[in-house]
Phi, psi and omega in degrees: 000327184298317180296321179296317179296334179269002180081016180258069186297325179299315178294318179300315180293326177300312181287325176297316180297318178298313179296322180297313180297319179296316181294325177293316179299325180275344180075028180273095184299320181295323177290320178302316179300313183294319180291319178298322178297316180292318179297321177306313181297317181295312180298321179298314182291333179270358176086008177270079188288333177295312178291324179300313178298318179301316180290322177298315180297321178295318178301315179296317179298316180291323176298315178298319179298316178295321179295315179299317180298316179298316179297320178295319177297317179297319179296318179297320178296316180295320179296317179296318178297317179299313181297321178296312181295323178296316178297322179295320179294322180294323180294331184283000000 
């Protein structure tokens, strides 16, 4: 962020790209989303609208992925709670 704030977009993009590749290799969806969001802003401000759109779409995709994962976890918890309560009722 510091390079971007200083108007050194080339340096900012270099570090954003490095962080992006590392987060992809590690599979950190939340980091990919955050980095894509930041890259979107830099590309937009530098007039590279094709890359800006690409990063925005990636950010949306990663946000959707995180939301889906959260919903699946919540559903699994509810299913486990239901099965537990059902077993308790059967015992009574």
